[in-house]
C-alpha angles and dihedrals in degrees: 000000000000115000090222093053104121091200098046095121093044090062088075114085095208092052089053089052089048091052091050092054091045091049094051092046096048093043089053096041093048092047091049092050092052094045091048091047089053093046093048095048091046087055099046110019085210119121087208088069088062089054089051090058087056091048092050092055096038100051100061093035091055097043093048098039101096093041089051093052090053090051093048092052090052098045140066106265105215094055093040089055092048090053091053092049091050091052091047090054088061091055093048091052091048091056091048090053094046093058094048118119092247092059092043091055097044105034129070120240094252092051090054091045095051092045090053091050088050094053091045087052092058090046088057089055089055092048089064088066101036097065101051093037092054092042091051096044093054091059091055093051104053132036119258095248091068096042091113091052092045088049090055096051092040091053090042092053090048090052095044091050091049091047092054095036097053094039093048090046093060091049096040089056089057097043105037107007134243095291099057091038087063089048088061088052092052090051093051091051091052090050092052089049090056095045096049088073088065086076114076120236114271134224120259107242098187108112090199102066109167093025113155115263093239094054092044095050092045092053093049094048093047091050094053097044091046094049103078095193092056094041093048094049094046092048095050095048092045093056094046091049093043098051099022094061095123092136089070087070095046090109090056092048090047097048105031109022111025093023096208101138128222096318092054088044090056091049092050096050091045096048096080092048092048089056095046093047093051090048092051092051088055092050089057087067097032112043115215098198093109113090086359094166095057093042090051092051093049092047095053092045088055090048090057091050092053091049091054093050090050092051094052095043122103094173116090097219091048090052091049092050092049092051092047092056089045084060093047090056094042091052091058090048093049096051091048094048094047091049091050092051095045094046098042101041122085116232096247092054102045095106095052095042091048088049093054086048091051090050093055101030113014095046089044089074088066095038088048088055089053091048093049091048094050096044089046093054096047103028102028128258099272095043090049093055095045088048091053093050093047092051088053090053092049092050094051094049091047092050091050093051100046101035111053090161091063090047088059096045111137123178098192096097094048092052091048090052092053090050091052091049092055098038 
């Protein structure tokens, strides 16, 4: 297979089935998150309530992350992912039921709100297992020499599903309401549950089956903190996600500042993913493994600038453009980070490394939502967003100054070595 083939990973049927499952899941999950944000803010009119949604999903995901990584490395990946999807379907059905007319008429607002928070909390518990399971499964589907290409298409599928999911959520709220929008989510999750069985079971590559949890977790943490490329990528992305979580306040901007309604809300939350998706398609043809460290620093710096522009804007199209380019820069960041993780992580440690990544990056989405909600409540919405973008810029400049090794990071040799191993 030519190393320049932009469709290398797509030539594997199992990988295509995997992308279909991932698309359905992310579309549904993204749609559900947006619909729930809209519903909660409509119930409370308090930006802090949006932050609480983030906290409810972050807390269990963070606490369970390392333990989940240990479980993933010890178990067969296909069946474990099917189990996670099955459990997620119960949460989706619960949210669908909670927003039914019967519940709305008979329950108080607080009862509905706390029940939504509870289901989001259990969703966060599942998130701890989803990330490392998916990350490990990809590595068992495609050969190592096309990991970068697989990472590009995997991330592109994630972004495309998010683009369509969040955009469709905004329109579906307007067209069919919150309740039936969540019914669509439930249907997508059931579809992904059926399709995952199109992928055969995979071997368990961990030579230390039955290893104690303490030894397993210690090995995983030690590997991450001693591998500068992985640690640097995780740290940078964590800070940008934590402080650049302006999208968590999109409902506030749409309803109170830009006054564009649910359709405009859908456009705002979709704009970053559109930019990221288009960028990822370009990277399938133009690899970005050369000078990866510097490219990652520049991308995250650009992300911070875009967030500041969005926070200061009171014009809808300027806000959309700013969020679009925040997605462009985030797309570059995501592809580079995923490539670093896939290339630098041994097969038997993928679950644990991915779990550490989810602790510092994946969970930062929810913690970032909490940070945005808190700062918006006490500093004002605009000031909160500008503050987050500024903190991102400061972190990038600091990293560039104190870590010349990361600035010079280049993945070209690592990729060439994998190609020679499988030639």
